[in-house]
C-alpha positions, 0 to 999 in steps of 0.5 A: 761635593757640590757637583752632581755624581755622574755614576753611583755603584760599588767597587768589588774586589773579590768579596770586598764591596764598597759603595762609591759615587763618581764625579767628573774630575775635568770640565770645559764649562769655564771656557769661553763659549762661542755661538754660530750667528747670522752675519746679516741679522746677528741672530743665533743659528740652530742646527737642522738635519737636511737630506743630502739628496733632496736638501729638504729638512727632516723631521725628528720622528723621521731621523734614525741611525744607520751603518754604511755597508757600501756607498749610499747603502745603510743598515737601519738601526732603530733606537730600541734595537740599539738600546737592547744591544747595549749591555745593562749596567749592574753598577759594579766596578768589578776589579779583575787584576792589579798592576804597578803604576810604572806599568801604566801606558798613559796613551790609553788614558781617556777621562779622569773621574773622582771616586768618593765613598757613597756614604759615611758607612762606606768610608772604612772599606773605601780607606782600606782600598785606597791605602792598600793601593797606595802602599803597594804603588799599584792600580786596579783594572776594573770594568763596568758600564759607563754611559751605555758602554762597557768600559775598562777603568783604571783606579788609583789612590789620589790624596784622600780619595781615588781616581778612576780613569776610563781607558781607550781600547787597544783598537782605539790607540794608534801604533806608536811604532807606525807613528814614529817609523819615519824618524831617522837615526841621528848621532848627537854630539857629546857637547850638544847633549851636555848642553841640553842636559845642563839646560834641563837641569837649570829648568828643573821644577815641580808639576804645578797645573796652576802655572799652566797658561791656556793661551788660546783661551787668553787670546780669545778673551783678548779678541772679544774684549778688543772687538767690544772696545773697537780695538785692533788685535795684532797677531803674535809672530810665530818663532822660526824653528832652529836650523840644523847648522845653528843647533849647537850655537842655539844650545850654547846661547841657551845655556849661557842665558840660563847661567845669566838668569840664575842671578836674581832679577829685580821683581816687578809689582803685579799690575792691577790694570789687567782686565778680567776675561769676558763673561760668556754672555759677552762672547 
């Protein structure tokens, strides 16, 4: 891979050891980057830490971390104390157990990483682990120190490689029971449910991330272009939510619209007039 590995070590399953390298699977580097600037001068701003009481800037050598024990009272933590408390990385993804993919609770997913064999000699053991997971439709739960924190990691087969997904801890995931507790019990009419099922079947498709539209990024790009060209951007009108007494009629119209949409509509040639998204320098 062209990108640099963020971690290198080994996967260990009992006595089987396979050297691997880890690469980030998702990145935000292609997003449009905005900066804070001075409205009066147009100059870029820089962040400065200021004492909240004296309102005076604090030099870097006087900055430290602290844990608030009571309002305005802190336990001071020196950088070397924090470093000493952090577990040392042994560079081992130690697999503790396996589970079937159907058991995976996706709300615990944090960030995905690609795992590749560290070198040619590791490819055989790497392939063995990948194919065993694939055949069993299983995932491995491992633990290791990543970025100075001990993290649980879920390892799954993915095409020719492995996906390692860092997991949130139990205390980091809010209770779904608490989140949904105020949703009432509503009885849905049979006709409404049949119409909804029909709409879902006519909209059936396959997972294709290439078709996902980042509307925020597109809108931001258009705003930047408009500002550069001196044009006014007309904000999009938000759709009104369907009212309860209109729900059945909305479903009937949607189902009828889907039937009509089943006929082949004339295709339009793609226009070449679409401008390219502004480069980061322009933003």
